[in-house]
Each structure stands twice: as C-alpha cells, then as structure tokens.
C-alpha beads as a LAMMPS data file, in Angstrom:
LAMMPS data file: protein, C-alpha beads

336 atoms
335 bonds

1 atom types
1 bond types

-500.0 500.0 xlo xhi
-500.0 500.0 ylo yhi
-500.0 500.0 zlo zhi

Masses

1 110.0

Atoms # bond

1 1 1 289.370 -430.958 178.538
2 1 1 289.918 -427.400 179.734
3 1 1 289.879 -424.570 177.324
4 1 1 293.544 -424.003 176.148
5 1 1 295.387 -421.213 177.929
6 1 1 298.526 -419.841 176.216
7 1 1 300.593 -422.966 175.450
8 1 1 303.768 -420.941 175.145
9 1 1 306.081 -419.960 178.091
10 1 1 306.084 -416.106 177.839
11 1 1 308.332 -413.548 179.329
12 1 1 308.608 -413.465 183.139
13 1 1 307.552 -416.983 183.609
14 1 1 309.390 -419.882 185.115
15 1 1 308.817 -423.417 183.843
16 1 1 309.685 -427.131 184.699
17 1 1 309.273 -429.887 182.397
18 1 1 309.705 -433.610 182.087
19 1 1 310.342 -435.044 178.564
20 1 1 309.635 -438.910 177.943
21 1 1 309.883 -441.416 175.164
22 1 1 307.137 -443.765 175.892
23 1 1 304.049 -445.530 174.465
24 1 1 301.113 -443.161 173.891
25 1 1 297.871 -444.751 172.994
26 1 1 295.772 -441.563 172.352
27 1 1 296.764 -439.181 169.549
28 1 1 296.089 -435.843 171.183
29 1 1 298.351 -432.748 171.072
30 1 1 297.896 -431.416 174.505
31 1 1 295.791 -431.802 177.610
32 1 1 295.426 -429.399 180.470
33 1 1 294.992 -430.241 184.099
34 1 1 295.055 -426.634 185.094
35 1 1 295.959 -423.398 183.401
36 1 1 299.676 -423.913 184.551
37 1 1 299.992 -427.765 184.414
38 1 1 299.652 -429.560 181.142
39 1 1 300.942 -432.296 178.906
40 1 1 302.073 -432.275 175.267
41 1 1 302.547 -435.123 172.820
42 1 1 304.263 -432.818 170.179
43 1 1 307.156 -430.976 171.581
44 1 1 306.366 -427.297 171.344
45 1 1 309.603 -425.997 172.898
46 1 1 312.538 -424.797 170.688
47 1 1 315.716 -423.779 172.448
48 1 1 318.173 -421.513 170.897
49 1 1 321.451 -422.845 169.674
50 1 1 323.310 -421.805 172.647
51 1 1 321.081 -423.929 174.869
52 1 1 321.191 -426.977 172.504
53 1 1 325.049 -426.866 172.589
54 1 1 324.798 -426.543 176.317
55 1 1 322.614 -429.679 176.607
56 1 1 324.908 -431.636 174.259
57 1 1 323.948 -433.445 171.105
58 1 1 322.705 -436.649 172.730
59 1 1 320.412 -434.974 175.157
60 1 1 319.199 -432.406 172.507
61 1 1 318.301 -435.308 170.212
62 1 1 316.497 -437.061 173.042
63 1 1 314.596 -434.025 174.076
64 1 1 313.527 -433.247 170.435
65 1 1 312.381 -436.883 169.916
66 1 1 310.380 -436.906 173.175
67 1 1 306.663 -437.786 172.505
68 1 1 305.224 -437.052 175.799
69 1 1 305.990 -433.985 177.926
70 1 1 304.730 -432.675 181.385
71 1 1 304.928 -428.958 181.924
72 1 1 304.295 -426.661 184.891
73 1 1 304.832 -422.913 184.880
74 1 1 304.232 -419.788 186.792
75 1 1 304.580 -416.061 186.623
76 1 1 307.830 -414.763 188.383
77 1 1 309.652 -411.589 188.947
78 1 1 312.834 -413.685 189.020
79 1 1 312.426 -415.818 185.758
80 1 1 316.173 -415.741 185.221
81 1 1 317.097 -417.225 188.576
82 1 1 317.123 -420.671 189.920
83 1 1 315.511 -420.326 193.360
84 1 1 312.644 -421.809 195.660
85 1 1 310.039 -421.044 192.810
86 1 1 312.059 -423.193 190.437
87 1 1 312.215 -425.960 192.968
88 1 1 308.438 -425.830 193.580
89 1 1 307.742 -426.100 189.825
90 1 1 310.210 -429.048 189.634
91 1 1 308.713 -430.799 192.637
92 1 1 305.378 -430.487 190.761
93 1 1 306.702 -432.241 187.775
94 1 1 308.460 -434.829 189.804
95 1 1 305.291 -435.609 191.828
96 1 1 303.474 -436.084 188.443
97 1 1 306.275 -438.606 187.611
98 1 1 305.543 -440.472 190.822
99 1 1 301.835 -440.354 189.958
100 1 1 302.626 -441.953 186.620
101 1 1 304.476 -444.715 188.488
102 1 1 301.466 -445.487 190.808
103 1 1 298.973 -445.138 188.084
104 1 1 300.331 -448.300 186.282
105 1 1 303.011 -449.992 184.611
106 1 1 304.941 -447.160 182.860
107 1 1 307.516 -448.083 180.437
108 1 1 310.017 -445.605 179.105
109 1 1 312.520 -446.222 176.252
110 1 1 315.143 -443.722 177.758
111 1 1 315.650 -441.867 180.929
112 1 1 313.250 -438.852 181.086
113 1 1 314.802 -435.377 180.959
114 1 1 313.846 -432.965 183.689
115 1 1 314.582 -429.285 182.829
116 1 1 313.916 -426.024 184.772
117 1 1 314.254 -422.571 183.472
118 1 1 312.576 -419.389 182.584
119 1 1 311.950 -416.874 179.859
120 1 1 313.277 -413.247 180.170
121 1 1 313.598 -410.668 177.402
122 1 1 312.236 -413.141 174.864
123 1 1 314.901 -415.773 175.612
124 1 1 313.934 -419.214 176.963
125 1 1 316.783 -420.409 179.157
126 1 1 317.666 -423.621 181.045
127 1 1 318.737 -423.354 184.543
128 1 1 318.936 -426.991 185.548
129 1 1 319.062 -430.310 183.622
130 1 1 319.019 -433.806 184.855
131 1 1 317.792 -437.335 184.146
132 1 1 315.084 -439.130 185.898
133 1 1 315.831 -442.767 186.588
134 1 1 313.939 -444.989 184.080
135 1 1 311.453 -447.595 185.523
136 1 1 312.473 -451.142 184.796
137 1 1 310.365 -452.865 182.162
138 1 1 308.057 -455.307 183.514
139 1 1 309.343 -458.838 182.260
140 1 1 306.887 -461.441 180.691
141 1 1 303.901 -459.194 181.255
142 1 1 302.395 -456.311 179.311
143 1 1 302.954 -452.720 180.426
144 1 1 300.358 -450.052 180.300
145 1 1 300.037 -447.736 177.378
146 1 1 299.464 -444.105 178.313
147 1 1 296.065 -442.693 177.406
148 1 1 294.119 -439.795 178.780
149 1 1 292.487 -441.779 181.714
150 1 1 295.960 -442.939 182.768
151 1 1 297.137 -439.421 182.675
152 1 1 294.117 -437.957 184.600
153 1 1 294.686 -440.680 187.288
154 1 1 298.386 -439.919 187.391
155 1 1 297.570 -436.284 188.033
156 1 1 295.029 -437.033 190.836
157 1 1 297.719 -439.183 192.540
158 1 1 300.326 -436.555 192.135
159 1 1 298.205 -433.819 193.821
160 1 1 297.556 -436.274 196.764
161 1 1 301.337 -437.284 196.983
162 1 1 301.991 -433.579 197.494
163 1 1 299.911 -433.792 200.675
164 1 1 301.945 -436.691 201.897
165 1 1 305.297 -434.810 201.424
166 1 1 303.962 -431.629 203.235
167 1 1 307.133 -430.989 205.079
168 1 1 305.470 -431.999 208.422
169 1 1 306.180 -434.751 210.856
170 1 1 303.128 -436.650 209.717
171 1 1 303.210 -439.699 207.244
172 1 1 306.817 -440.658 208.138
173 1 1 306.043 -444.346 207.512
174 1 1 304.054 -443.712 204.434
175 1 1 306.828 -441.576 202.987
176 1 1 309.341 -444.236 203.645
177 1 1 307.122 -446.868 201.961
178 1 1 306.667 -444.738 198.926
179 1 1 310.370 -444.172 198.603
180 1 1 311.147 -447.975 198.874
181 1 1 308.478 -448.478 196.245
182 1 1 309.740 -445.889 193.807
183 1 1 313.427 -447.161 194.313
184 1 1 312.108 -450.719 193.577
185 1 1 310.710 -449.639 190.344
186 1 1 314.263 -448.605 189.218
187 1 1 316.068 -451.675 190.609
188 1 1 317.453 -454.075 187.900
189 1 1 317.643 -457.201 189.863
190 1 1 314.396 -459.235 190.169
191 1 1 315.165 -460.573 193.610
192 1 1 315.868 -457.164 195.028
193 1 1 312.646 -455.888 193.570
194 1 1 310.768 -458.729 195.015
195 1 1 312.366 -458.057 198.411
196 1 1 311.515 -454.393 198.278
197 1 1 307.945 -454.837 197.188
198 1 1 307.269 -457.278 199.990
199 1 1 308.869 -454.681 202.351
200 1 1 306.410 -452.172 201.250
201 1 1 303.486 -454.509 202.118
202 1 1 305.067 -455.324 205.378
203 1 1 305.343 -451.644 206.155
204 1 1 301.639 -451.097 205.324
205 1 1 300.337 -453.824 207.807
206 1 1 302.421 -452.704 210.755
207 1 1 303.110 -456.238 212.103
208 1 1 303.697 -456.932 215.887
209 1 1 307.233 -457.781 216.740
210 1 1 307.714 -461.625 216.304
211 1 1 304.488 -462.193 214.504
212 1 1 305.175 -460.947 210.980
213 1 1 304.940 -464.323 209.267
214 1 1 301.449 -464.932 210.427
215 1 1 300.203 -461.285 210.081
216 1 1 301.656 -460.979 206.600
217 1 1 299.033 -463.553 205.672
218 1 1 296.221 -462.395 207.900
219 1 1 296.382 -458.676 207.787
220 1 1 296.622 -458.611 203.854
221 1 1 293.319 -460.273 203.686
222 1 1 292.216 -456.620 203.961
223 1 1 294.007 -455.779 200.854
224 1 1 293.492 -458.882 198.765
225 1 1 290.770 -461.068 200.205
226 1 1 290.992 -464.079 202.386
227 1 1 291.803 -466.684 199.624
228 1 1 295.605 -465.956 199.197
229 1 1 297.295 -467.077 202.352
230 1 1 299.460 -469.600 200.618
231 1 1 300.439 -467.108 198.042
232 1 1 301.408 -464.370 200.572
233 1 1 303.288 -467.178 202.595
234 1 1 305.284 -467.864 199.580
235 1 1 306.104 -464.192 198.898
236 1 1 307.003 -463.682 202.514
237 1 1 309.342 -466.716 202.544
238 1 1 311.023 -465.539 199.468
239 1 1 311.414 -462.067 200.940
240 1 1 313.166 -463.602 203.972
241 1 1 315.402 -465.751 201.865
242 1 1 316.526 -462.664 199.944
243 1 1 316.862 -460.703 203.117
244 1 1 319.159 -463.315 204.700
245 1 1 321.172 -464.018 201.500
246 1 1 319.620 -467.409 201.107
247 1 1 317.995 -466.512 197.662
248 1 1 320.201 -468.945 195.871
249 1 1 317.964 -471.603 197.418
250 1 1 315.047 -470.283 195.242
251 1 1 316.925 -470.575 192.014
252 1 1 319.656 -473.312 192.314
253 1 1 318.783 -476.648 190.583
254 1 1 315.360 -475.300 189.695
255 1 1 313.427 -475.726 186.388
256 1 1 312.714 -472.834 184.045
257 1 1 309.143 -472.847 185.445
258 1 1 310.260 -472.745 189.043
259 1 1 312.556 -469.895 188.326
260 1 1 309.680 -467.956 186.580
261 1 1 307.770 -468.099 189.750
262 1 1 310.024 -465.497 191.158
263 1 1 309.067 -463.029 188.465
264 1 1 305.247 -463.871 189.180
265 1 1 305.856 -463.255 192.957
266 1 1 307.531 -459.968 192.239
267 1 1 304.777 -458.849 189.757
268 1 1 302.149 -459.670 192.350
269 1 1 303.847 -458.063 195.263
270 1 1 304.479 -454.923 193.129
271 1 1 300.760 -454.783 192.050
272 1 1 299.523 -455.218 195.619
273 1 1 302.105 -452.491 196.972
274 1 1 301.086 -450.113 194.125
275 1 1 297.305 -450.559 194.485
276 1 1 297.469 -450.059 198.263
277 1 1 299.678 -447.007 198.003
278 1 1 297.450 -445.429 195.348
279 1 1 294.296 -446.172 197.435
280 1 1 295.872 -444.619 200.490
281 1 1 297.227 -441.659 198.696
282 1 1 293.935 -440.481 197.070
283 1 1 291.627 -441.114 200.170
284 1 1 291.543 -438.544 202.831
285 1 1 290.213 -441.160 205.191
286 1 1 292.984 -443.704 204.500
287 1 1 295.791 -441.030 204.530
288 1 1 294.589 -440.182 207.974
289 1 1 294.974 -443.903 209.007
290 1 1 298.763 -443.575 207.837
291 1 1 299.465 -440.346 209.463
292 1 1 301.511 -441.983 212.198
293 1 1 302.203 -445.327 213.752
294 1 1 299.816 -444.569 216.496
295 1 1 296.899 -443.913 214.036
296 1 1 297.919 -447.076 211.985
297 1 1 298.071 -449.141 215.135
298 1 1 294.715 -447.996 216.155
299 1 1 293.444 -448.990 212.743
300 1 1 294.629 -452.526 213.104
301 1 1 293.088 -452.804 216.465
302 1 1 289.644 -452.174 215.165
303 1 1 287.403 -455.205 214.381
304 1 1 287.452 -456.647 210.898
305 1 1 284.107 -455.279 209.722
306 1 1 284.984 -451.733 210.736
307 1 1 288.491 -452.130 208.952
308 1 1 286.728 -453.348 205.861
309 1 1 284.221 -450.482 205.846
310 1 1 287.232 -447.962 206.068
311 1 1 289.397 -449.728 203.433
312 1 1 286.896 -450.718 200.805
313 1 1 286.867 -453.562 198.266
314 1 1 290.053 -455.707 198.099
315 1 1 291.823 -456.389 194.772
316 1 1 292.497 -459.519 192.982
317 1 1 296.385 -460.014 193.325
318 1 1 296.363 -462.482 190.297
319 1 1 295.339 -459.756 187.964
320 1 1 299.076 -458.831 188.097
321 1 1 300.052 -461.931 186.093
322 1 1 296.956 -462.342 183.897
323 1 1 299.212 -461.626 180.852
324 1 1 302.196 -463.525 182.048
325 1 1 303.980 -465.540 179.354
326 1 1 307.041 -467.530 180.526
327 1 1 308.182 -467.715 176.893
328 1 1 308.997 -464.011 177.083
329 1 1 311.590 -464.553 179.801
330 1 1 315.074 -465.179 178.511
331 1 1 317.406 -467.649 179.920
332 1 1 319.625 -464.792 181.047
333 1 1 316.712 -463.373 183.049
334 1 1 316.134 -466.707 184.602
335 1 1 319.842 -467.277 185.332
336 1 1 320.116 -470.266 183.109

Bonds

1 1 1 2
2 1 2 3
3 1 3 4
4 1 4 5
5 1 5 6
6 1 6 7
7 1 7 8
8 1 8 9
9 1 9 10
10 1 10 11
11 1 11 12
12 1 12 13
13 1 13 14
14 1 14 15
15 1 15 16
16 1 16 17
17 1 17 18
18 1 18 19
19 1 19 20
20 1 20 21
21 1 21 22
22 1 22 23
23 1 23 24
24 1 24 25
25 1 25 26
26 1 26 27
27 1 27 28
28 1 28 29
29 1 29 30
30 1 30 31
31 1 31 32
32 1 32 33
33 1 33 34
34 1 34 35
35 1 35 36
36 1 36 37
37 1 37 38
38 1 38 39
39 1 39 40
40 1 40 41
41 1 41 42
42 1 42 43
43 1 43 44
44 1 44 45
45 1 45 46
46 1 46 47
47 1 47 48
48 1 48 49
49 1 49 50
50 1 50 51
51 1 51 52
52 1 52 53
53 1 53 54
54 1 54 55
55 1 55 56
56 1 56 57
57 1 57 58
58 1 58 59
59 1 59 60
60 1 60 61
61 1 61 62
62 1 62 63
63 1 63 64
64 1 64 65
65 1 65 66
66 1 66 67
67 1 67 68
68 1 68 69
69 1 69 70
70 1 70 71
71 1 71 72
72 1 72 73
73 1 73 74
74 1 74 75
75 1 75 76
76 1 76 77
77 1 77 78
78 1 78 79
79 1 79 80
80 1 80 81
81 1 81 82
82 1 82 83
83 1 83 84
84 1 84 85
85 1 85 86
86 1 86 87
87 1 87 88
88 1 88 89
89 1 89 90
90 1 90 91
91 1 91 92
92 1 92 93
93 1 93 94
94 1 94 95
95 1 95 96
96 1 96 97
97 1 97 98
98 1 98 99
99 1 99 100
100 1 100 101
101 1 101 102
102 1 102 103
103 1 103 104
104 1 104 105
105 1 105 106
106 1 106 107
107 1 107 108
108 1 108 109
109 1 109 110
110 1 110 111
111 1 111 112
112 1 112 113
113 1 113 114
114 1 114 115
115 1 115 116
116 1 116 117
117 1 117 118
118 1 118 119
119 1 119 120
120 1 120 121
121 1 121 122
122 1 122 123
123 1 123 124
124 1 124 125
125 1 125 126
126 1 126 127
127 1 127 128
128 1 128 129
129 1 129 130
130 1 130 131
131 1 131 132
132 1 132 133
133 1 133 134
134 1 134 135
135 1 135 136
136 1 136 137
137 1 137 138
138 1 138 139
139 1 139 140
140 1 140 141
141 1 141 142
142 1 142 143
143 1 143 144
144 1 144 145
145 1 145 146
146 1 146 147
147 1 147 148
148 1 148 149
149 1 149 150
150 1 150 151
151 1 151 152
152 1 152 153
153 1 153 154
154 1 154 155
155 1 155 156
156 1 156 157
157 1 157 158
158 1 158 159
159 1 159 160
160 1 160 161
161 1 161 162
162 1 162 163
163 1 163 164
164 1 164 165
165 1 165 166
166 1 166 167
167 1 167 168
168 1 168 169
169 1 169 170
170 1 170 171
171 1 171 172
172 1 172 173
173 1 173 174
174 1 174 175
175 1 175 176
176 1 176 177
177 1 177 178
178 1 178 179
179 1 179 180
180 1 180 181
181 1 181 182
182 1 182 183
183 1 183 184
184 1 184 185
185 1 185 186
186 1 186 187
187 1 187 188
188 1 188 189
189 1 189 190
190 1 190 191
191 1 191 192
192 1 192 193
193 1 193 194
194 1 194 195
195 1 195 196
196 1 196 197
197 1 197 198
198 1 198 199
199 1 199 200
200 1 200 201
201 1 201 202
202 1 202 203
203 1 203 204
204 1 204 205
205 1 205 206
206 1 206 207
207 1 207 208
208 1 208 209
209 1 209 210
210 1 210 211
211 1 211 212
212 1 212 213
213 1 213 214
214 1 214 215
215 1 215 216
216 1 216 217
217 1 217 218
218 1 218 219
219 1 219 220
220 1 220 221
221 1 221 222
222 1 222 223
223 1 223 224
224 1 224 225
225 1 225 226
226 1 226 227
227 1 227 228
228 1 228 229
229 1 229 230
230 1 230 231
231 1 231 232
232 1 232 233
233 1 233 234
234 1 234 235
235 1 235 236
236 1 236 237
237 1 237 238
238 1 238 239
239 1 239 240
240 1 240 241
241 1 241 242
242 1 242 243
243 1 243 244
244 1 244 245
245 1 245 246
246 1 246 247
247 1 247 248
248 1 248 249
249 1 249 250
250 1 250 251
251 1 251 252
252 1 252 253
253 1 253 254
254 1 254 255
255 1 255 256
256 1 256 257
257 1 257 258
258 1 258 259
259 1 259 260
260 1 260 261
261 1 261 262
262 1 262 263
263 1 263 264
264 1 264 265
265 1 265 266
266 1 266 267
267 1 267 268
268 1 268 269
269 1 269 270
270 1 270 271
271 1 271 272
272 1 272 273
273 1 273 274
274 1 274 275
275 1 275 276
276 1 276 277
277 1 277 278
278 1 278 279
279 1 279 280
280 1 280 281
281 1 281 282
282 1 282 283
283 1 283 284
284 1 284 285
285 1 285 286
286 1 286 287
287 1 287 288
288 1 288 289
289 1 289 290
290 1 290 291
291 1 291 292
292 1 292 293
293 1 293 294
294 1 294 295
295 1 295 296
296 1 296 297
297 1 297 298
298 1 298 299
299 1 299 300
300 1 300 301
301 1 301 302
302 1 302 303
303 1 303 304
304 1 304 305
305 1 305 306
306 1 306 307
307 1 307 308
308 1 308 309
309 1 309 310
310 1 310 311
311 1 311 312
312 1 312 313
313 1 313 314
314 1 314 315
315 1 315 316
316 1 316 317
317 1 317 318
318 1 318 319
319 1 319 320
320 1 320 321
321 1 321 322
322 1 322 323
323 1 323 324
324 1 324 325
325 1 325 326
326 1 326 327
327 1 327 328
328 1 328 329
329 1 329 330
330 1 330 331
331 1 331 332
332 1 332 333
333 1 333 334
334 1 334 335
335 1 335 336
C-alpha cells in the first residue's frame, strides 16, 4: 500500500467519485493506487446542506450509506467549473468501473452514484451527478466479493482500457466488443445476455463469411482448449435461435433442467468473453493483435503453435458454473 497522501479534497482541486453499495471482503479504510486515485470503504465526504438538498433525500441517503467509493482528483485553476478536466476525472472513474466489471462478477445492491465537482474557497461543490447502470446479478452462481486483489486487478485493467479508448482510429473492433459486453452486463433478459456474450466471442475470432458455425468451435480452441466443441456448438446454436427470434424453441415444453441450461450457457459465454477481453486489455502484445481487422486477420492466419505462443494458456470454461445451483433459480426466472 502506498503512503497516504492527503485524503481530503482541498481548495483548488477537482474530483470525481463513484459511490457503491456492494459486498466488501476486506475491512480496510482506504487504499491508494496513486496519489490522486484511491478507494475508501468509509465515506469521508460530507457535503453542506445546500448540496444535500440539491441531490435529494434518496440520493443523499444512498451516498451516505455507500460502503465503497472510488476517487480521482487533481489540482485545478478552474475548480468551480465543469470542463474538460472534470470530464477527464470522470472518465478515470468510469474506466475503473469498467475495470471492476472485467475483474469479476461484481454485484451492486443499488445503482452507483457518479459525482464530479471541485473545492473552492473551502466549499466542496457538486457540478454533475448521475447514476451508473447496475450490473445484473448472476443467477444461480456466486458473485465475487470485493477484496484488495480484486481492486488491484480492476485498477490494472482500467489503465489498459484507457489505452484502448485513446481517441484514435485503432481498436475499433475491440471497443465495439467491449461496449457489447458492458451493455450485456446490464441487460435483464437472460436470452439477450446469452446472445450478446456469444457476439463478443464471435467478434474476437473474426470468422470468415459463411464459416462462422465451424470457426466458432475451432477458433475458440485457442481460448478454452480443444475439448469443448460440443459446448461451443450449443452456445452458437442458441445464439442463432435468439438472433432469428426462434428462442422460444429453447424453452417451450422444456423441463426445469433444460431451461436452466440457458443460464449455464450464458454464464459460460460471459466467462469466456470476460477472460478474453481482460487478457487482451492487459497485454501489449494482444492489444496490438486487436488494433485493426487487418492485424487480427494476420493473427488468425498464423499456424496454431505460433498463435498459442502469443495467446498463452487457455481457460477452463466450466469454471463459470462450478458453483451453479439450479435450486437457486426461481420458476419466474425459468419462465415456468
């Protein structure tokens, strides 16, 4: 842990923060990733009554009950203005949120609050307040509890995500896949989530036109090993059924166990997509592979041994459902 800089936001500083209500494993008060980016588990911010009324009673209560906050701040000559500096700080906090989503199965009890502002003449002000969409709870499996290793991983990922969203023409496909993944994490319908996670995987393999079904099985060997062709075939067929509005065929006149399979497929597809995206984000070599469709196409044209050497060890997709309990799925979730 770094030595503690001044925890307080002082005059002529701007800040952005995200306030969460989530499961925290470690009982630590604060942890610094850099002098100007840190987390708190005991809310150190007290707004004046004017700003409490401006937020409203419900959001004020939510903010005060938050048990996990992400802060970013910087010195500023325009601490009382909402400008590009404010936007940059907000993006730092949002990237950390994306890092949390890619670090694991984050579960929030309410929508996190995102606040930007500054301190001028001893007054801590709010210039912008919004909610961050809450990730959907993972049904029938356990979610991750936030601890320091989880947060360190999230911070590492967030710095790498910033390199992908660099404002250049690079990484267009990768940015699109990340957006699809993050949107899927907020999508209530399990069929839509399964469809979107499968799209993420499809985007990563860049299949040849007319050969997607076969390559969805063969190219994902690189990600998950060679023993899961049947599993990936099932996931891709479910993705197609949902795409063409034939998803009712997966659930009509099916048993409870058959319907639960859809949740297993979704959890597996999410796990594969998340692990792949994280691996790409934190690796300079793999980020280069995904700079453009041309660099990605060249990668898939390499021989298998060379691709494996670049990609590294595959993951076990079945780890995604190691804690799966069908009894934790309600009849409503299964459409019964």
